[in-house]
C-alpha positions in Angstrom: -0.1 0.1 0.6 2.8 2.4 1.1 4.3 1.9 -2.5 1.1 2.9 -4.4 0.9 6.2 -2.5 4.3 7.2 -3.3 3.7 6.4 -6.9 0.0 8.2 -6.8 1.8 11.0 -4.6 4.7 11.2 -7.2 2.3 11.1 -10.6 -0.1 14.7 -9.6 3.4 16.0 -7.8 5.1 15.6 -12.2 1.9 16.7 -13.4 0.6 19.7 -11.3 4.9 20.1 -12.2 4.0 19.7 -15.4 0.4 22.0 -15.0 3.1 24.8 -14.1 5.6 24.6 -16.9 2.6 24.8 -19.5 1.2 21.3 -21.9 2.6 20.4 -24.2 0.6 19.2 -27.0 -2.8 18.7 -25.5 -2.2 16.6 -21.8 -0.9 15.8 -19.5 2.0 13.0 -19.9 1.9 9.9 -17.1 4.8 8.4 -17.4 6.8 11.8 -18.0 4.3 12.6 -14.6 5.5 9.4 -12.5 9.1 9.8 -12.9 9.3 13.3 -12.5 7.5 13.1 -9.1 8.8 10.4 -7.5 13.1 11.8 -9.0 12.1 15.8 -8.2 11.7 14.4 -4.7 15.5 13.4 -4.1 16.7 16.7 -6.2 13.9 18.4 -4.6 16.0 16.9 -0.6 18.9 17.1 -1.7 19.0 20.6 -2.9 17.5 21.3 1.0 20.4 19.5 1.9 23.1 21.8 0.0 20.7 25.0 1.5 21.3 23.6 4.6 25.0 22.8 4.8 24.1 19.4 5.2 26.6 18.8 2.5 25.0 16.1 -0.7 22.2 14.5 1.8 20.1 12.5 -0.8 17.1 11.7 0.7 13.3 11.9 -0.1 11.8 15.8 0.4 8.3 17.2 1.4 5.6 18.7 -0.8 7.0 21.7 -1.7 10.7 19.9 -2.0 9.2 17.5 -4.7 7.5 20.1 -6.2 10.4 21.8 -6.9 12.5 19.1 -7.7 9.3 17.9 -10.2 9.6 21.9 -12.2 13.6 21.1 -12.5 13.6 17.3 -13.5 10.3 18.2 -16.0 11.9 21.2 -17.4 15.8 19.2 -18.0 13.3 16.3 -19.6 11.4 19.0 -21.8 15.1 20.6 -22.7 16.5 17.3 -23.6 13.8 15.7 -25.6 13.7 19.2 -27.8 17.0 18.9 -28.4 16.8 15.0 -29.3 13.8 16.0 -32.2 15.7 18.7 -33.5 
């Protein structure tokens, strides 16, 4: 049940990041939303640990850190995917 909850949380955070950055081709890419939400949580935790002076501690973060991390992951994903097509 915990794993399903984490996947659902990641999916919602990733979808929110896509909506904040603007939709591509009309809808939410759910596979990108899941990956961006889950990876973004750890990216947000890494940023929080760097800002607090804990060094490179890789840990999950809360809702705000997850959104910030998912925004970063989604922006990088879209940027690299856009270059690959061009």
